[in-house]
N, C-alpha and C positions, 0 to 999 in steps of 0.2 A: 502493501498500499504505499503509495508517494505520501514523502515529507518532506517539510520545509528544508530547502538545499542549503548548506552551508557558507555558502561565499555568495551573496545576493551580489547584482552588479553594481556599480557605484550610483546612477539613477533613483536607484530604489531605496538603497542604504541612505541617501541624503533627503529624500521623499519622506520614509521613514523617522529619518531624527530629526526631520523638522515638525511632525507633529507628533513626536514625543515630547520635543521642546515648548511645543504650543498647548496642548494637554497638559502636560505641567504644570504651568503659568495658569493656566484655565481654570483647574483643579485648586491650584494654589490660593487662587482671589477665589473662589468660592466657598472655599473651606472658612479662609478670613473673614468672610463675607456673615457663615451660620455661626461662629463663635465671638465675630466681634458684635452681632448684633443680638446674642443670644439675653442679653435683659433688657435692650432697650425698642427693639424691635414690636412695633406694634400688635395684640392678640389678633388674629384674623378670625372671622366665624366659625369654623371647626371648633378652633383650640378654643374659643372661649364655651362654647356647647361642652366642651370634651371636658373644661375645668368645672362648670357648674354641676353636670353631674357628678364630678368627683367630691366637691363641695358637699353636694347634700350627702353623698354616701358617707364623708367624712365627721358630717354633724350629725349623721343618725337621723336624717329626714326622709321622709318616703322619695323615692326616683320616681316610680310612675305613677304620675298625677292624670285624670283629666284634661285636657286643656280648656274642656268648657267649664268645668267647674273651678282650675285654677289651683294653684300653691298659695298660701297665703299667710306664709312663715316669715313676711318681709312689711309686713306692713299692708297698707290701706290700697296699696296696687299690686294685685296680684302677678303672680310669674305664669304664664301661657306657653306652653312650650310641647314640645315631643321628645325623648330618649333619642339622641341622636347614635342610631343603628344598635349597636347592641354595648354593656355598658362592661365590657371586662377590659381596657384598658383606663378607663377613668376610674375602676376599681385599684389597680393598681397605681396611679397617679391621685389618690386620696389615702395611701400612705405615705405619703410627703405632704408637710404642714405646707397649708395653704398660700405662702409668702411667699415659696418656695416652688411652688409647682409649676409654673411657667417654664422658668429658667431651668429646673431637672427634666421635666419633661423635653423641652428643646435637646438640650445635652444629651440625651435617653436615645431620640429619634436618631438626633445627628451621629451619631456614635455608633448606633444600627445600620443603619444604610451605609457608612465608609466601611463598616467592618463587614460586612454582607458582600460588599465588591471586593475586598481585600480578600476574605476568607475565599471566594469564589476562583479570586486570579490562583492563591495558593495550592488550591485543590486541582489545580488545571496540571494537564501532562506537560514532563520537560519541554518537550520539544513546541508548547503551547505557549509558556510563560511569560515570552517576551511580547505576545500579540494580546495575552489575556490582561498582562498589567496595561498595556496602551488602551485597551478596552475599560478597565477599570478606569485609568486617570481621567477617558473621555466620559463616561455616566457620571464621575464624579466631580467634574469640571461642566455639566450642562445644568446650567444656572433654571430652565425649566423644571429638571428633576430637584434640583437642589434647595429652592424655594419655595417646596414640599415638604422633603425630607427633613429639612431642617426647623421645619414646625412642629411645636408638639403633636403631634399627629398621629394616628392610629394604621398609617400608611405603611409607615417602616415596621413595625413589631409584627404588623401580619405577613410582608413580605421576608422577614428572618424566618419565620414559621416555613412558608412557600416555599421559598429559596433551598432550606435543607432539607426538605423533603424532595426537591427536585433534582438537585444534586444527588443525594442517594439513590434515587429512583433512575440516575439516569445510569451510575456508576453499574448499578444491579439488571439494567436491562426492565425492570418494574418496579410498580408498588411493592410494597409490604405492609403490614400492618401498620408499624411505627408511623410509615410516611403516609396513611390514609389517615392518622390518628391527627398529623400535622397539618395538612392540607384541611379538612376538615377544623380545624383548630382557627387554621389562619381567618378561614371565612367567617365564623364567630368574630374575630379580632374586626376585621375591616370587611366588612360584604361585598363587596368587589374585588375582592383578590380573590378569584375563582380561576381566572383562565387556565394557568398553568397546570392547575389541577384538574382542569377538565381533560386537560391533552393527556394526562398522564396517566387518568383513571382509564381515557375509552383507549390507549394505546395497548395498557395492563389486559384490557380486556377483549380488547383483538386478539393480541397473542394467546388466548388460552383461556377461557373463563372457568376454567376448573383449577386454575392454580391463580386465581385473583380471590381466591377466598381469604386470606390473611388480610388485603388490601383493605374488603369490603368491612371486615369485622372493626377493622380500626380506625377507619369513616363512620362508621355507626354507631360506635360506642361512643365516641364523641360527640357526635350530630346530638342522639339521643340525652345525654349527661346535659351538652349546655343548653338544651331544649326544655328537658324537664327543668334545671336550674332557672332558667328564666321564665317559664310558665311561673313558678311557687313564686320566685321575688315580684313579678308585677303580675299576679291575680290574671294570668293570663292575657295582657294588654302589649303585651313584648314585640308581638307582630305588627299589629295596627301601630306603634310608634316606630317599628323598623319603616315600615312602607311608606309611612309619612315623610319620615324624616328621609329618606333615600331619594324620595322625589323622580319617578321614571318618566317621565312624558318628556315624548321626543319632540323636537324642534330638527326642522330640516337647514334652518337658517343658522342657527347655533352648530348643526355639525360640518356643514360648509367652512365654517368662520374657525372652527377647531383644525380640522385637516388643512386647509389652506397655511395657520401659522405656526403649525407645527408638524406638517409631514418633512418640509425642508431640516428639519433635528434630528430625524428618525427615522425615514423611511430607508436612508442607502445601509446605513448598519442592520438594520432589521432585513431589509433582503438580502444582504451579504451574510448572515448567520443562516437566514434561511435556505441560501445556495450551498452554505457548506454543511448541512444538514442532510438536504436532499442526496449529497452525494456522498455523505456516510450513513446513507440511511438502512447500509444493510449489518450495521455495527448495533451493538445497545447502545451507546450515547447518542448515535445519530439519529437512530430510530426515536428514541424517548422525547429527546431535545427539539425534531422536529414537529412532535405532535404537541408538547407541550408549545412549544413559538407559533406554530398554524393556531392554535384553539386560543394563546392569548391574546396575539395580536387582532385576531378576526374579534375577540370581546370586546376590547379594546376601542377598536373601530367601530364598532356598534352602539355602544355606550357612550361616546362622544357624543352621539344624536340625545341624549337625555338632560333635561334643564337641573344643574350643579355639575356635570364634568368639567373637569380641568385637568393641565398636565400632568396631574400625580395618574394617571389614568395609564399612563406611557412608562411609568417603573417598573411596571410585573413585566410585559414582553420584553423591556432592555435588558432587566436581570436573566431571564430567558436566555436572549443573547448572547449575553456574557457568558453564562453555564454552555450551551454550544461552542464557543470559540475558546474555552477555557476545556473542554473535554473529548470535542471530537477532531479524528486526524484533518490535519491541514494538509489542503495539496502545495505545491511546488508552486513558488512563484519567482519563473524565468522570464527572458529575453520581454518580450509585447505584454504578454499577462500579468506577468511582474512589476512593468511600468505603470502599466496603468491603474493597477492595485494599489499601487505607492500614491499615485499622482490623485486618485480616488480618497483614497482616507486622508489625505493631509489636505485637499480641498474639505472634504468634512468636517473633519476638528477645526481645520483655519473657521469654517463659519459655526461652528457652537463655539468655538474660543474666543473669538473677538467678541459677540454677543454678552458672552460669562464673563469677560473681562470687564464690560463698558458695564453690564447691569449690576456686577456685584461691588463694584466701585459708590457707581449712584447709589445704592441700597446700604452699602456704607455711611454716604453724607446724608441722605434722607431718612433713612429711618429714624436719627433720634427726632429731628424735628418734629416729623409727623406725633412719634409719641408726646413729644413735649405742649403740641397742640392738642392732642385728646385730652392729655391729660390735666391742661389748663381749662377744657369746655365747661367745668362745670362755675369756674370764674367768671369765663367771659360771657355766660348766659345769666347769670344773675340765682343760681340754683344754690338754694340752702343746705344742711347738711343731710336731713333728713328728705330731702327734693330728689324725685325721678327722676334723669335722666334717657329717654327712648334715643336709642339708634337703630339703623339697619343692617346693622351685624352685630350678633351676641359676643362679641369679645369686644366690642366698644363699652357696651353695658357691664360686661365684669370691669371692666378697667375702672367705667363710673361710677357704676351701682355698688358691685363685689355681687353682681349674680344674673341672671338672664331676666327679663321683662317679656319678651316676646319674640317671634321667629318669621320674620317678615318674609325670608326666602321661603318656608311652607307657609305660613298661613294667607299668603297673598293666592298664590296656585290652590291654594285649597279653598277662598272665599270664591276666586274664580269660575272652582270647578261645583260651586253651590254645596259645598263638604265644610267650610266651616261660615257660622255669621260674622259677617260682616258688621252689621250695627253694634255686634258685643265687644269688636277691636275696635270700633271708636267710641264706643263708652267707657273704654281704658284708657285711650288718649285723653279723653276730657275729663277724669278727673282731677281733682283740683292738684296733689302732690306730683304731677307731672308737669316739669317745667321748662321741659330742656330736651330739644332734639339734633343729634348729631350723625349725619349721614357723610358719604363718601362720592358723591356725584354732584353733580346740579340737578336734580331730578327734581324737584321742586322748584326751581326757576323757567324749568320749561311748560309750553303752552300744554293743558289735558290733553290734546287731542293727539300727543305723540306719544303711542307705546310702544315698546317692545318686551313682548310677553315673556320673551328668556333672560333679559337681562335687568327691568326693573324688579326692583323690590318692594313698590308701593304702585298698587294698580291707582288708576286716575278719580276711583272714587276716596281712597285712603288719601290721594294726595290733597284732594280737596280739603278734607277734613284736617288733613296736616297743614295747608298753608293758613287755615281759618283762624287754626290755634297760635300755628309761631312766624316769627319773622326774622330773617337771615340774619345774623348781628356778625358774622365774620367767615370770611372763604380763605382759609391757608392752609399749604403744605396736602392739598388736597382733600383738605375735610371743610366739609360745612357747616356750620353752630347757629343755632335756631335756637330763641331765648320767645316766650309769650309774649304774643302780639300788643300790642299797649289797645287800648279800646278809643 
């Protein structure tokens, strides 16, 4: 079977050397951004929801609460929310003191993602290690992935479980009981991390269902245990919360935008990994990797159409591609084919690396300023200590109120579909302690007939209610702060 040649030509060496240098520089910048803004970066919406769930678990408050009834633990303005996905990651964060939960979560997820990439390279065949480490630097230096891996979200922990199961399955040529259990647990940590699992499970069944018993046993054991545990903890409400918080509404315009903006970053590397896996499809590693890569890529492409999808969905197929590069036999790079491969690698790394360096440096400069603007919102809008500040994302409400008050992303879509009473939401906004509003776009400054169903976090009716109660106080660093409208 062909392997990489001992002495590639000078043009190939130059191209690969340049790719290494750019990938290393991009990786250094993204890691600097992740660590340099560990405490200063504003919380995003998912972080806010997870930290809120962790806070309720830590404070021994009921986690699963009917949003129509609301959680009244915080005063006269209730919290109306759905538990985000499942509370496994939030339960772990609840063990950390509240004041340190956000930076600790970010440190854990950053280390998990980088450790997973490095661990995959360390597992590489001896002849594959150089290319695998280049792939590791490339993915670690991809800003669209780092932005989510460095947040205190549950993507990286779920991918760690799925990644371990994938590597073990590729080496064995099929999944066993431990791999089935890990894949199932990954899906319960983050429900969207299911593509690689689907591919490996399908491959194992295709190769011989009689030998798939241990895998199915492991998969079933964890699935049943987690389902029963969640059912008991939520009085049966966990499925409703999971479906509501996931938001599966597909939007064609969103899908087209996602594909146009992200395919240039990942299409070529994924295609190259697919070609490698196809070439090595008769080997254990190639066959299993091919199924996993095809399923995870297909799942990502389909899932990007749903409202709420983002670049973090590319993390799983990229990880599978790295596993393929690390474990399948590589072809020889000679003459024209080697030059083309080297130039293509250099071009791809250059495209992603330059964007990563620029975005990381901008993030290091802007994150503290934006965080300071958000932190000063209560003073800017005249809110008193016990007043409530609403926001368009849970991360801002956690920063300013210490809890989540509402979930515009979910409630707007449910109200549009007639599954959430808009009048209840409007009544909450008009409560006396609600004094301010902080949003991260100029949505309230636009005419009401300008509507983007995929992006708008407030529908026209809710926008009218908000503008009747609030007026703009200041807009700075991408943050719009509103106070009570004067009579």
